[in-house]
C-alpha angles and dihedrals in degrees: 000000000000090000091052091049088050089056092050091047091054094044096048093060102118098241092047093047091049091053091051092052090046090051092052092050093047092045091052092051093044092049092052092058111085113237096018111099138178092268090060091046090052092049090052097046100042093078089051089056093063093088096037126094108258096248092054094046094049093045088055091051093049091052093051093047095050098044102041094071091050094047091056090068093066099071090031090062100035102043104004092248110126110228089205134013090253091066098054094106092042087063092066104060094017096060091042089055092046092051090053089059100265102104092134092053092049093049092046092052090050094047095045092046092050093050093046093047092046094049093048090048091049091054090050090052091045097050108025109028098119096045095043091051089063090056091051090055090063091067113092133155093293094052092044091054090051089048091053090050089050089051092052091046090056085071087082090066092055097054120049110185095003102075094132093050090046091052090050090051091049091051090051089054092048091050092050090049088060093066111113135025116358111234088215104047103018091229123125118252130205093351096127087216091297109142090205089067098049092098092039133265107318106255101212095053089043091053093045090052097045091055110015103041090037090052089050091053091048091050091048089051090052091051092051091048092049092051093048089052091043091240115160111249114241131205122262112273115290119212117256128176117351095199119110119218116241092242091059091046091054090048093052098044094090090047092052091048096049094043091050090051091050092046092050094048095046094040094060093052111094111241098005093108137199096278092061089055096050093048093050091046091047090051093052092047091050091054092049093047093051091048097049111021114017114117096014122131116276091010119128116225119256108279092021102080108312110161091221089058089064099036098051101055093039094051091045097048093052092044088059094057099069096030091055086065092060097083092034098055096035101038107010091247115128116228094209142351095278095049087048088065088063087069089061092046091050093045091053088062095044099259129128119205117235138070093320090059090070093049100040100033104019095152092055094044094051092041089059091050094048091044091064090059095047093043091059091050092049090047092070099068093034091054092053090054094048093045093052092046095048093047093053097046105037118010104046094078133106120282096243091055091044089061089064092043092053092048091050093048092047096048092045091049092048093047094047091062096083097340090256126146088211089068090062090056089049090054094048093047092047090050093052091047092049091049090050090049089053091052090047091050095245111145116236097210097073091048091054090048090051090051092051099042099038098087093042091047094051098044094043091049093050094048092044093053090047091053093046094041092241097315107145091188090071089090090060097045105126093186104051099021108026094156092056093046092050093050092048089051091051090047091054090048091053090059099039102044097060089052092051092046093049091051091050090050090050092051092049092051094047 
């Protein structure tokens, strides 16, 4: 307890506390701008930290990291353009709810879920960092491959009746992820001699196109339909009340708990990433929703405004933030790309993450841990201010003007990732493809998952087979790799059980 009190004492120095609040505010703003993510914000603010005392600089970084994921939900819900990659699933049910006149409810669910997930993750970091770090060490290439297979298998939970189409979409995503240098041979693949594709299709422009440009085309289609039917065009949804009823809070409590658990477990695994966590949480929420609520009166269908579809990914993405610091602070191993930037921030001030950090710079180490908890508490009022400001200045405008605004934001966001005109063409092409997939009935979620997991799947498979000397059964070895064997078993069950259940249902109806 004395170490925790030391962390609070360091954090509650007025300059340090002010930097934490500033970081939360900046992170919220950065997250709400499509194409600008927390990595970019870190890159911008690290030079400014040179002249700051270490506790102030690191408090600023913690605030940015915690708030950026939450800020991304604002444009995701209002205009279906994810501000950050972590909000891509929030855009599905969130925007559907906003378009039905409940933007305030959708934003409140997202904000509350983020705060709950972040606070639970902060307590995990505060109480269990050393012991959880030992678990993270048990994950090697073999376990990471099994984890990627489990992530792809979770696609089954998102589909219901469209497994074949979902598998096709996932394969499309995996194929696109293969563009660029091969990690095995070092030769470029599917680049068509275009130097812009040597390192692969840029992910941020691709994401902006898949959601933002596609959303613009959907909105344009709605406008054309309204004009043909002589329907008066209405403004984009304006935010109403941001208070959640108690009944909805009780309903979402299990979702928040499960999503926070998933986010914490995935967050502490080096290389697993935030997107893996939100897809697994989204899958579990989808199963629960279909079991308890689907088909009931006044209930929106899954993907068309279900509250769980907003709560699960938002709770999971903020649960990842603090838990990703578990292996970094305890072992010096970053959990994801953003937490890796903390190594640079620490190195600037002469500190090395790992066990020695707690002995040589105990006040800083525990201040970082405590700052994650306080940042999530501060995020609540800051988010309300940002949401109100953004809604009044940007979103409360007519649909036909919003088409141009979305296009401008998307193209600017795509261009800003590397300041390359080619990225704008990537965004436009991805948007057209996503719109065509929607018309063809191919789900977008599995394709995104394939894009995200493709590189991890390939590199983990290659390294695993090298270690095992080509033995494919190493993934099913319950003695030497029990974690991998368990995840492969669960993955197989996710594919087999729906088939068995559908056959039983068919036999009962016949």
